[in-house]
ZAMARGU-4260 file (C-alpha; in steps of 0.2 Angstrom, whole numbers, plus 5000, padded with zeros to 4 digits):
<rodrens>
0) 5015/5126/4986 | 5019/5137/5003 | 5021/5131/5019 | 5009/5135/5032 | 5007/5129/5049
5) 4991/5125/5058 | 4988/5127/5076 | 4994/5107/5075 | 5012/5114/5074 | 5013/5132/5082
10) 5009/5126/5100 | 5023/5134/5108 | 5015/5151/5104 | 5000/5147/5113 | 5011/5140/5128
15) 5014/5148/5143 | 5027/5135/5151 | 5042/5129/5143 | 5039/5112/5134 | 5045/5096/5142
20) 5055/5093/5126 | 5063/5111/5126 | 5081/5103/5128 | 5079/5090/5115 | 5070/5101/5104
25) 5077/5118/5103 | 5077/5124/5084 | 5093/5128/5076 | 5098/5142/5064 | 5089/5134/5049
30) 5074/5129/5060 | 5077/5110/5061 | 5076/5103/5078 | 5095/5100/5085 | 5093/5085/5093
35) 5076/5080/5089 | 5069/5062/5091 | 5086/5055/5100 | 5078/5053/5117 | 5074/5036/5120
40) 5056/5041/5126 | 5043/5026/5122 | 5028/5037/5125 | 5018/5032/5109 | 5019/5014/5112
45) 5005/5003/5117 | 5007/4997/5135 | 5023/5009/5137 | 5021/5022/5153 | 5030/5040/5158
50) 5030/5053/5174 | 5023/5067/5175 | 5033/5083/5175 | 5031/5096/5187 | 5025/5113/5184
55) 5012/5108/5172 | 4991/5106/5175 | 4987/5089/5184 | 4978/5074/5175 | 4961/5071/5180
60) 4958/5056/5191 | 4953/5044/5179 | 4952/5025/5181 | 4949/5009/5171 | 4930/5009/5169
65) 4928/5026/5166 | 4917/5031/5154 | 4918/5047/5142 | 4900/5054/5134 | 4893/5039/5140
70) 4900/5029/5127 | 4920/5029/5127 | 4924/5015/5143 | 4943/5018/5147 | 4952/5000/5149
75) 4969/5004/5151 | 4981/5018/5153 | 4995/5018/5140 | 5006/5035/5145 | 5004/5049/5158
80) 5015/5062/5154 | 5016/5081/5154 | 5000/5085/5161 | 4991/5072/5149 | 4986/5053/5148
85) 4983/5042/5133 | 4971/5026/5136 | 4966/5010/5126 | 4945/5011/5127 | 4931/5004/5121
90) 4918/5012/5110 | 4901/5004/5117 | 4892/5011/5104 | 4901/5004/5089 | 4908/4988/5100
95) 4926/4991/5093 | 4943/4997/5102 | 4949/5015/5101 | 4963/5025/5108 | 4958/5041/5120
100) 4971/5056/5123 | 4964/5065/5139 | 4970/5083/5146 | 4963/5094/5159 | 4953/5109/5149
105) 4964/5121/5157 | 4978/5115/5151 | 4989/5127/5141 | 4991/5116/5126 | 4970/5110/5127
110) 4965/5122/5113 | 4981/5117/5101 | 4976/5099/5103 | 4957/5102/5101 | 4963/5111/5083
115) 4976/5098/5079 | 4964/5084/5081 | 4950/5094/5069 | 4963/5097/5057 | 4970/5079/5057
120) 4952/5072/5056 | 4946/5082/5040 | 4961/5075/5029 | 4953/5059/5029 | 4968/5050/5023
125) 4967/5032/5026 | 4986/5031/5027 | 4984/5039/5043 | 4977/5034/5059 | 4961/5041/5061
130) 4956/5056/5073 | 4937/5047/5077 | 4932/5063/5090 | 4939/5077/5099 | 4927/5084/5110
135) 4927/5097/5127 | 4915/5092/5140 | 4916/5092/5158 | 4933/5101/5161 | 4942/5088/5150
140) 4947/5087/5132 | 4949/5071/5125 | 4954/5066/5107 | 4947/5049/5101 | 4958/5039/5087
145) 4958/5021/5078 | 4965/5008/5087 | 4974/4995/5077 | 4976/4979/5084 | 4983/4969/5070
150) 4996/4982/5067 | 5015/4983/5072 | 5026/4996/5077 | 5041/4998/5065 | 5052/4997/5083
155) 5045/4981/5086 | 5049/4974/5067 | 5067/4981/5069 | 5070/4969/5083 | 5075/4955/5077
160) 5085/4963/5063 | 5082/4976/5049 | 5070/4974/5036 | 5071/4965/5017 | 5075/4975/5004
165) 5058/4977/4997 | 5049/4979/5014 | 5060/4995/5018 | 5057/5003/4999 | 5037/4998/5002
170) 5038/5006/5019 | 5049/5025/5014 | 5036/5026/4999 | 5021/5024/5008 | 5026/5034/5022
175) 5035/5050/5010 | 5019/5050/4996 | 5007/5048/5015 | 5017/5064/5022 | 5017/5073/5005
180) 4999/5072/5005 | 4997/5079/5023 | 5009/5093/5020 | 4999/5099/5003 | 4984/5102/5017
185) 4997/5111/5029 | 4997/5098/5042 | 5013/5092/5050 | 5019/5076/5060 | 5036/5084/5069
190) 5036/5067/5080 | 5037/5054/5065 | 5048/5041/5073 | 5047/5020/5073 | 5034/5023/5088
195) 5023/5030/5075 | 5025/5020/5059 | 5014/5004/5059 | 5012/4989/5047 | 4996/4981/5046
200) 4994/4962/5045 | 4992/4967/5027 | 5004/4973/5024 | 4998/4992/5023 | 5011/5006/5032
205) 5000/5017/5041 | 5006/5033/5052 | 4998/5037/5069 | 4998/5055/5077 | 4998/5068/5063
210) 5000/5085/5070 | 4990/5078/5087 | 5006/5071/5094 | 5017/5087/5091 | 5003/5098/5100
215) 5003/5086/5114 | 5019/5088/5118 | 5020/5106/5111 | 5034/5104/5098 | 5034/5116/5083
220) 5047/5118/5070 | 5050/5134/5056 | 5053/5120/5042 | 5038/5108/5045 | 5041/5099/5029
225) 5061/5099/5031 | 5058/5092/5050 | 5045/5078/5042 | 5058/5074/5027 | 5073/5072/5039
230) 5064/5059/5051 | 5057/5049/5034 | 5075/5046/5031 | 5081/5041/5048 | 5065/5028/5047
235) 5073/5022/5033 | 5093/5021/5038 | 5085/5012/5054 | 5078/5001/5041 | 5091/4996/5033
240) 5103/4995/5046 | 5094/4993/5063 | 5104/5008/5070 | 5099/5025/5072 | 5106/5037/5065
245) 5114/5048/5079 | 5125/5047/5092 | 5114/5042/5106 | 5102/5026/5107 | 5085/5027/5104
250) 5068/5016/5100 | 5078/5001/5106 | 5091/5006/5091 | 5109/5008/5095 | 5115/5024/5089
255) 5132/5028/5079 | 5149/5026/5086 | 5154/5043/5093 | 5164/5055/5084 | 5164/5047/5066
260) 5148/5058/5060 | 5134/5051/5048 | 5139/5037/5037 | 5130/5029/5024 | 5118/5014/5027
265) 5130/5003/5014 | 5145/5007/5026 | 5136/5001/5042 | 5130/4985/5038 | 5136/4974/5023
270) 5120/4970/5006 | 5112/4987/5011 | 5104/4992/4994 | 5114/5004/4985 | 5099/5015/4978
275) 5089/5015/4997 | 5106/5020/5005 | 5108/5034/4993 | 5090/5041/4996 | 5091/5040/5015
280) 5106/5051/5015 | 5097/5063/5003 | 5083/5066/5014 | 5097/5067/5031 | 5102/5081/5023
285) 5101/5091/5041 | 5109/5090/5058 | 5125/5088/5055 | 5123/5075/5039 | 5128/5076/5022
290) 5119/5075/5008 | 5122/5061/4994 | 5140/5061/4985 | 5130/5063/4966 | 5112/5070/4971
295) 5106/5084/4979 | 5097/5083/4995 | 5078/5080/4997 | 5070/5095/5010 | 5052/5092/5007
300) 5041/5075/5005 | 5036/5079/4989 | 5054/5081/4982 | 5058/5063/4992 | 5042/5055/4982
305) 5049/5061/4965 | 5067/5055/4969 | 5057/5038/4974 | 5050/5037/4958 | 5063/5041/4949
310) 5073/5024/4956 | 5071/5007/4947 | 5058/4999/4955 | 5061/4985/4969 | 5051/4970/4963
315) 5045/4958/4978 | 5054/4941/4980 | 5050/4928/4972 | 5037/4916/4982 | 5045/4901/4989
320) 5037/4884/4990 | 5039/4871/5001 | 5033/4854/4998 | 5019/4849/5009 | 5023/4837/5021
325) 5020/4818/5019 | 5003/4812/5023 | 5000/4803/5039 | 4987/4793/5043 | 4976/4796/5060
330) 4971/4782/5072 | 4953/4787/5066 | 4958/4782/5048 | 4965/4769/5054 | 4950/4761/5062
335) 4957/4761/5080 | 4945/4776/5085 | 4941/4773/5103 | 4955/4761/5107 | 4967/4762/5122
340) 4981/4773/5117 | 4998/4768/5115 | 5012/4771/5129 | 5022/4785/5127 | 5040/4780/5119
345) 5034/4763/5111 | 5035/4760/5093 | 5018/4755/5085 | 5017/4745/5071 | 5006/4753/5059
350) 4994/4741/5052 | 4990/4737/5033 | 4974/4744/5028 | 4963/4731/5019 | 4961/4729/5000
355) 4947/4743/4994 | 4931/4735/4986 | 4932/4718/4995 | 4915/4715/4999 | 4900/4710/4989
360) 4892/4727/4985 | 4911/4731/4980 | 4915/4719/4968 | 4896/4723/4959 | 4902/4742/4957
365) 4918/4738/4951 | 4909/4729/4938 | 4896/4743/4934 | 4909/4756/4932 | 4921/4744/4921
370) 4905/4742/4910 | 4902/4761/4908 | 4919/4763/4904 | 4918/4751/4890 | 4902/4758/4884
375) 4911/4775/4882 | 4926/4770/4875 | 4916/4762/4859 | 4905/4776/4858 | 4918/4788/4857
380) 4927/4779/4846 | 4913/4778/4835 | 4911/4798/4835 | 4929/4801/4831 | 4930/4789/4815
385) 4912/4796/4809 | 4921/4815/4812 | 4938/4811/4804 | 4928/4804/4788 | 4920/4820/4787
390) 4935/4828/4789 | 4944/4822/4777 | 4929/4823/4764 | 4931/4841/4766 | 4947/4841/4764
395) 4948/4834/4749 | 4935/4847/4743 | 4946/4860/4749 | 4961/4855/4741 | 4951/4852/4723
400) 4945/4871/4725 | 4962/4877/4730 | 4971/4869/4715 | 4957/4874/4704 | 4958/4893/4710
405) 4977/4895/4707 | 4981/4895/4728 | 4968/4909/4730 | 4963/4902/4746 | 4979/4897/4752
410) 4983/4913/4764 | 4981/4911/4782 | 4975/4924/4795 | 4991/4933/4800 | 4992/4927/4821
415) 4993/4943/4833 | 5008/4946/4843 | 5009/4957/4859 | 5021/4973/4858 | 5033/4976/4872
420) 5030/4994/4880 | 5046/5001/4883 | 5039/5016/4897 | 5023/5025/4900 | 5018/5043/4910
425) 5001/5047/4915 | 4991/5060/4904 | 4984/5075/4912 | 4972/5085/4902 | 4964/5095/4916
430) 4968/5099/4934 | 4978/5087/4944 | 4987/5072/4942 | 4980/5055/4949 | 4995/5044/4953
435) 5010/5046/4940 | 5021/5035/4950 | 5012/5020/4948 | 5009/5019/4928 | 5022/5007/4928
440) 5013/4993/4939 | 5001/4991/4924 | 5013/4983/4911 | 5024/4973/4925 | 5014/4956/4921
445) 5004/4956/4939 | 4987/4958/4939 | 4989/4961/4959 | 4997/4980/4956 | 4991/4993/4945
450) 4986/5012/4943 | 4972/5020/4951 | 4961/5034/4947 | 4956/5047/4961 | 4937/5044/4968
455) 4924/5055/4961 | 4908/5060/4966 | 4899/5061/4950 | 4900/5048/4937 | 4899/5036/4929
460) 4903/5046/4914 | 4916/5059/4920 | 4911/5078/4924 | 4924/5089/4931 | 4937/5081/4918
465) 4937/5077/4902 | 4946/5060/4907 | 4960/5051/4914 | 4971/5039/4907 | 4991/5034/4902
470) 5003/5035/4886 | 5012/5020/4884 | 5027/5019/4873 | 5029/5005/4862 | 5047/5008/4856
475) 5044/5010/4838 | 5030/5013/4827 | 5018/5002/4829 | 5002/4993/4819 | 4990/4991/4835
480) 4976/4981/4831 | 4969/4979/4848 | 4973/4984/4867 | 4968/4971/4883 | 4963/4978/4899
485) 4964/4972/4916 | 4954/4982/4929 | 4951/4980/4944 | 4932/4986/4950 | 4915/4982/4943
490) 4902/4991/4942 | 4891/5001/4927 | 4900/5007/4919 | 4918/5008/4913 | 4921/5017/4896
495) 4938/5017/4886 | 4946/5026/4870 | 4962/5023/4862 | 4972/5036/4853 | 4986/5036/4844
500) 4999/5053/4848 | 5014/5058/4844 | 5022/5061/4862 | 5025/5052/4877 | 5018/5067/4888
505) 5003/5079/4890 | 5008/5093/4879 | 4998/5085/4864 | 4979/5091/4866 | 4967/5079/4864
510) 4957/5086/4849 | 4974/5082/4838 | 4976/5065/4842 | 4970/5051/4831 | 4956/5040/4838
515) 4958/5022/4835 | 4944/5014/4846 | 4929/5012/4861 | 4924/4999/4871 | 4913/4999/4887
520) 4913/4985/4901 | 4904/4982/4918 | 4918/4967/4921 | 4935/4968/4925 | 4942/4966/4908
525) 4940/4976/4892 | 4946/4973/4875 | 4948/4990/4864 | 4947/4985/4844 | 4955/4996/4832
530) 4944/4995/4815 | 4958/5005/4805 | 4978/5001/4813 | 4985/5017/4811 | 5005/5016/4813
535) 5010/5027/4830 | 5024/5023/4841 | 5014/5031/4857 | 4996/5026/4861 | 4984/5033/4874
540) 4973/5023/4884 | 4961/5037/4890 | 4944/5034/4904 | 4931/5045/4901 | 4916/5034/4913
545) 4921/5025/4929 | 4910/5013/4939 | 4906/5015/4958 | 4915/5006/4971 | 4916/5006/4989
550) 4930/5009/5001 | 4946/4999/4996 | 4960/5000/5011 | 4969/4990/5002 | 4972/5003/4988
555) 4970/5018/5001 | 4956/5021/4991 | 4938/5030/4996 | 4921/5025/4988 | 4916/5033/4972
560) 4915/5034/4954 | 4933/5026/4951 | 4943/5013/4941 | 4961/5005/4944 | 4971/4999/4928
565) 4981/4982/4934 | 4989/4976/4916 | 4987/4982/4900 | 4992/4973/4884 | 4994/4979/4865
570) 4994/4968/4851 | 4996/4968/4831
</rodrens>
């Protein structure tokens, strides 16, 4: 898809003044900012401040308590820079915290900011901090966006040290896939730095300021995809090393030593994951950096997503369980509630608790329980003996029949066994793929991860597609008798079909495959039984009907007709 710039990016052409960051953001011959993001300006950080640049439109005189549209009450100014200001505010209608960017309507970049905010709002991707409103009113232009009180900036996460390998892997995976989706819609960020990347309390990574932050500062690029890809590489480099991959210090991180150039993360810090180190170097292919020694550079977020998908998947660390603390009695449990507290520093003897059930009622209760236990044991023994006698008679009868029938009934049913899955690939019959990089999560023996479909407006039977699914490679031809699926969403209804195919890809049409079975469920599990096993190496799990489910922020999924496969097992 050809790159196209929106008004969120091409604001420099509409600005009558030189941008504040012109010296730091002059484009080189290849269109990539020469010293991009090397300044220590921290204007996106909640609680940071700035100074107003001379020669710009003055920001309106606003104060805490001022209301916009009789709805948004300003609470705290977090940024005042270059003729605009950013505030933490309260949406009194919905009773929630929001963020607000405000600038005069006659500001040279007011039109570009409005256009950028409205374009970002149309994206609607939950991986980005959402733009809630963009308004021009009473000589003011203001943009309202989400405020995430439970989120932590990457800058703060890196303050104590570099991220763990799995956390760095999740960060670059989620940020790269989010930016790839944004660029498919023609939107760029251009200020993707550690202040713009947040991790929520649930572990999700979110990006704020898409298109808007660059429009506020008049930043543009002739190659926005390359610019954002290099920024993702810098974020990964910082996450692995706790160093900024340029000579200047920035975002609370130390830069690289002078006159040594860009060196790989695994040469900066011991113990860095080799694959992630190579990946960061492939993204940092511009601005004097060199690409990986063995791989070609990644110049777009889409190429970066593909490179991540080709890496061996990094699994989360095993949870560590600590022994619970020894049980300690409180003064209330010891019967001393209300007594005078002991003097500090004096060792107090712990009184021995009285023996339980020593009263008359306690003794009667013990005798009653003992009688019930004796009666239950007697009844159980009688039933067990009776069952054993009946079974002995049946065994003799079966043995006689077996001897008379010349071993005709001696054949036991063949036990089923699960087949190992060697690989998988999404099958695309029409239109775009769903989430091809997540197919491996369906056979990792974990129901907390999985592959999901897109959300559709029509259902439960699929309308715009014949179906969606995954082809699994069993390593060799097998007689599959059943497939068991664990699903994420409940509802009316999920339909699963099973096909034997001759390849792992999508080249074989559905009409030439052999149908093995079909099942429908309203719950989170389904078993498809094969009536007549067919020997095949490749098996297609095909979804033709999806239940309706609401928004699922944990999986970045909007409400609609959808389903997610969390685990698949084939038996024969």
